[in-house]
C-alpha positions as CSV (number, residue, x, y, z in Angstrom):
1,M,0.0,0.0,0.0
2,T,1.2,3.5,-0.8
3,A,0.8,6.5,1.4
4,D,-2.2,7.5,-0.7
5,T,-3.9,4.2,0.0
6,K,-3.0,3.7,3.6
7,I,-5.9,2.6,5.8
8,S,-6.7,4.7,8.8
9,W,-7.4,1.8,11.2
10,K,-7.6,4.2,14.2
11,K,-10.5,6.1,12.5
12,I,-12.2,2.9,11.5
13,F,-12.0,1.7,15.1
14,I,-13.5,4.9,16.4
15,F,-16.4,5.0,14.0
16,Y,-17.1,1.3,14.5
17,A,-17.1,1.9,18.3
18,I,-19.7,4.6,17.8
19,A,-21.9,2.3,15.8
20,F,-21.3,-0.6,18.2
21,I,-22.1,1.3,21.3
22,I,-25.2,3.2,20.1
23,S,-26.7,0.2,18.3
24,G,-25.6,-2.1,21.2
25,L,-28.1,-0.4,23.5
26,F,-30.8,-2.1,21.4
27,N,-29.0,-5.1,19.9
28,S,-28.2,-6.2,23.4
29,G,-31.8,-5.7,24.5
30,V,-31.0,-3.1,27.2
31,L,-33.3,-0.4,25.7
32,T,-35.7,-2.8,23.9
33,P,-38.3,-2.6,26.6
34,C,-38.3,1.2,26.4
35,Y,-38.7,1.1,22.7
36,Q,-41.6,-1.4,22.9
37,K,-43.2,0.8,25.6
38,L,-43.0,3.9,23.5
39,T,-44.3,2.1,20.4
40,T,-47.1,0.2,22.1
41,G,-50.1,-0.2,19.7
42,L,-48.0,0.9,16.7
43,L,-47.1,-1.3,13.7
44,I,-43.4,-0.8,14.4
45,G,-43.8,-2.0,18.0
46,N,-42.9,-5.5,17.0
47,W,-39.8,-4.5,15.1
48,A,-37.4,-4.0,17.9
49,F,-34.4,-4.0,15.6
50,L,-35.2,-0.7,14.1
51,P,-33.5,1.7,16.5
52,A,-30.2,-0.2,16.0
53,G,-30.0,1.5,12.6
54,A,-29.4,4.8,14.3
55,G,-25.9,3.7,15.4
56,T,-24.6,2.9,11.9
57,L,-26.3,5.9,10.4
58,I,-24.7,8.3,13.0
59,A,-21.3,6.6,12.7
60,A,-21.4,6.9,8.9
61,L,-22.3,10.6,8.9
62,I,-19.5,11.3,11.4
63,A,-17.1,9.2,9.3
64,Y,-17.9,11.1,6.1
65,K,-17.5,14.4,7.9
66,F,-14.1,13.7,9.5
67,D,-12.4,11.0,7.4
68,K,-11.9,12.5,3.9
69,K,-8.6,11.0,3.0
70,F,-10.0,7.9,1.3
71,K,-11.5,7.9,-2.1
72,R,-15.2,7.5,-2.2
73,T,-16.4,5.1,-4.9
74,I,-19.7,4.0,-3.3
75,S,-22.6,6.5,-3.2
76,L,-26.4,6.4,-2.6
77,Y,-27.3,6.1,-6.3
78,G,-24.1,4.7,-7.7
79,N,-23.4,4.3,-11.4
80,N,-27.0,4.5,-12.6
81,R,-29.6,6.4,-10.6
82,L,-32.7,5.0,-12.3
83,K,-31.6,1.4,-12.4
84,N,-30.3,1.3,-8.8
85,I,-33.4,3.0,-7.4
86,L,-35.5,0.4,-9.2
87,I,-33.3,-2.5,-7.9
88,A,-33.8,-1.2,-4.3
89,L,-37.6,-0.9,-4.7
90,V,-38.2,-4.3,-6.2
91,P,-38.7,-6.1,-2.8
92,A,-41.3,-3.5,-1.7
93,M,-43.1,-3.7,-5.0
94,V,-43.2,-7.5,-5.0
95,F,-44.2,-8.0,-1.4
96,T,-46.9,-5.4,-1.7
97,T,-48.3,-7.4,-4.5
98,T,-47.9,-10.9,-3.0
99,G,-48.5,-9.8,0.5
100,L,-46.8,-10.9,3.8
101,F,-48.3,-13.1,6.4
102,N,-48.5,-11.6,9.9
103,S,-50.1,-12.6,13.2
104,N,-51.6,-9.2,13.8
105,G,-54.6,-9.6,11.5
106,I,-53.4,-6.8,9.2
107,N,-54.1,-6.9,5.5
108,E,-51.3,-8.9,4.0
109,H,-50.8,-6.5,1.1
110,F,-50.7,-3.4,3.4
111,Y,-48.4,-5.3,5.8
112,G,-46.1,-6.3,2.9
113,F,-45.9,-2.7,1.7
114,A,-45.3,-1.2,5.2
115,F,-42.8,-3.8,6.4
116,S,-40.9,-3.8,3.1
117,C,-40.6,0.0,3.0
118,I,-39.5,0.3,6.6
119,A,-37.0,-2.6,6.1
120,L,-35.5,-0.7,3.2
121,L,-35.1,2.5,5.2
122,Y,-33.6,0.6,8.0
123,A,-31.2,-1.3,5.6
124,V,-30.1,2.1,4.2
125,A,-29.2,3.2,7.7
126,E,-27.0,0.1,8.1
127,E,-25.6,0.0,4.6
128,I,-24.4,3.6,4.5
129,F,-21.8,2.4,7.0
130,W,-21.1,-1.2,6.1
131,R,-21.1,-1.0,2.3
132,G,-20.8,2.8,2.1
133,Y,-18.1,4.1,4.3
134,L,-16.3,0.9,5.4
135,L,-16.1,-0.7,1.9
136,D,-14.3,2.4,0.6
137,A,-12.2,2.9,3.7
138,L,-10.9,-0.7,3.4
139,R,-10.6,-0.6,-0.4
140,P,-6.7,-1.0,-0.3
141,L,-7.3,-4.5,0.8
142,N,-8.3,-7.0,-1.8
143,R,-12.0,-7.9,-2.3
144,L,-11.8,-11.2,-0.3
145,I,-10.1,-9.6,2.7
146,H,-12.2,-6.4,3.0
147,S,-15.4,-8.5,2.7
148,L,-14.1,-10.8,5.4
149,V,-13.2,-7.8,7.7
150,I,-16.6,-6.1,7.2
151,G,-18.4,-9.4,7.8
152,I,-16.6,-10.0,11.1
153,L,-17.3,-6.4,12.2
154,W,-20.9,-6.8,11.1
155,W,-21.3,-10.0,13.1
156,G,-19.9,-8.4,16.2
157,W,-22.2,-5.4,15.8
158,H,-25.2,-7.6,16.1
159,F,-24.3,-8.3,19.7
160,R,-25.2,-12.0,19.4
161,F,-22.7,-14.0,21.5
162,S,-24.9,-16.1,23.8
163,T,-25.5,-19.3,21.9
164,G,-23.5,-21.8,19.8
165,F,-25.5,-20.8,16.8
166,D,-24.6,-17.1,17.3
167,L,-20.9,-18.0,17.6
168,T,-20.8,-20.3,14.6
169,W,-23.6,-20.4,12.1
170,F,-24.6,-16.7,12.5
171,L,-21.0,-15.7,12.0
172,L,-20.9,-17.7,8.8
173,I,-24.2,-16.1,7.7
174,C,-22.7,-12.7,8.3
175,L,-19.6,-13.5,6.4
176,A,-21.5,-15.0,3.4
177,G,-23.9,-12.0,3.5
178,S,-21.0,-9.6,3.6
179,F,-19.4,-11.1,0.4
180,L,-22.7,-10.9,-1.4
181,L,-23.6,-7.4,-0.2
182,C,-20.1,-6.0,-1.0
183,R,-20.3,-7.5,-4.4
184,F,-23.7,-6.0,-5.0
185,A,-22.4,-2.6,-3.9
186,D,-19.2,-2.9,-5.9
187,D,-21.1,-3.8,-9.1
188,T,-23.5,-0.9,-8.8
189,R,-21.3,1.5,-6.9
190,S,-24.4,2.0,-4.7
191,Y,-25.1,1.3,-1.1
192,L,-28.8,1.7,-1.9
193,T,-28.8,-1.5,-4.0
194,A,-27.0,-3.3,-1.1
195,A,-29.8,-2.0,1.1
196,G,-32.4,-3.4,-1.3
197,L,-30.8,-6.9,-1.0
198,H,-30.4,-6.4,2.8
199,S,-34.1,-5.5,3.0
200,L,-34.9,-8.8,1.2
201,I,-33.0,-10.7,3.8
202,I,-34.9,-9.0,6.6
203,I,-38.3,-9.5,4.9
204,T,-37.7,-13.2,4.3
205,T,-36.1,-14.1,7.6
206,S,-37.7,-11.9,10.3
207,G,-40.7,-14.3,10.8
208,G,-38.5,-17.3,11.5
209,E,-40.5,-19.3,9.0
210,M,-41.0,-18.8,5.3
211,P,-44.6,-19.3,4.2
212,R,-45.4,-20.2,0.6
213,T,-46.3,-16.6,-0.4
214,T,-42.9,-15.3,1.0
215,T,-41.0,-18.0,-0.9
216,I,-42.9,-17.0,-4.1
217,G,-42.1,-13.4,-3.4
218,L,-38.4,-14.2,-2.9
219,C,-38.2,-16.0,-6.3
220,I,-40.0,-13.1,-8.1
221,V,-37.6,-10.6,-6.6
222,I,-34.5,-12.5,-7.7
223,I,-35.9,-13.1,-11.2
224,T,-36.8,-9.4,-11.5
225,W,-33.3,-8.4,-10.5
226,L,-31.9,-10.7,-13.1
227,L,-34.2,-9.3,-15.7
228,I,-33.2,-5.7,-14.8
229,G,-29.5,-6.6,-15.1
230,K,-30.1,-8.2,-18.5
231,I,-32.2,-5.4,-19.8
232,W,-29.8,-2.7,-18.8
233,K,-26.8,-4.6,-20.1
234,T,-28.6,-5.0,-23.5
235,K,-29.5,-1.3,-23.4
236,E,-25.8,-0.3,-22.8
237,V,-24.6,-2.5,-25.6
238,V,-27.1,-0.9,-28.0
239,Q,-26.1,2.6,-27.0
240,A,-22.5,1.8,-27.4
241,A,-23.0,0.3,-30.9
C-alpha cells in the first residue's frame, strides 16, 4: 500500500465503536423494553431491531465528515440512478403485490408494503456504514479480505454471543452475506442497492419461517433483479454500438 492508499485503522475503530455502542443499546436488549413501551399499539412496535440502525447511520455521517482522505467510490445512487433505485424498490413492490403473512390480522398486502418500505429505510441506515463508508475505507485490501473484515465487524455489531448458533452459524451467515452485499455494492457502486438486498434478507427471515407466499415473493424478486440486469446490459450494448 502506498501513502495515498494507507488505511486509517484508528479512525475505522473509532467510527465502528460509535456504531457498536449506540446500536448495542438495542441489539443487546438493554433499551428494547423502552422502545416497545414507546411504540405500544403501533405497527413498528414488534420491530425492535429498528433503533439499532441509528448507530450505523450516525457513525457513517460522522465518518464522512471527519475522514476525507479515502477515495469514495460508493454513493447512494451509484453508477446508474434509475436502475439502482429500481433495484432497491423491487422487494417492496413485489411483497406489496404478493402480501406478507402476519399474526396481527393486518391486511397482508398493506403489511407487505409497510414492512418492506420500513425494512428498506432501516437497511439504508445500516448499509451507508457497512457497504458505504467501510467498503471504501478498506478498499486498499483485496475484495476477499475487505469483505471478510466487514463481515466480522458486522457480526460483532449484532451483539449475538450467547448461543452456539450465534458464535458459529450466525458468524458464517454474516460472512457470506458480507461477500454478497459487498459484491452488490461494488457492481452498482451504490449502497442503496445493497440496502435493497439487505431488506430482502430482513423480509424473508424476520418471521422465523418462510410461508409459501414469502417463498414465491423471494423468487419473483430474484428473477426481476436478473431481468433488470439483463435489460440494462442490453441497453448499454445498444447505446455503445
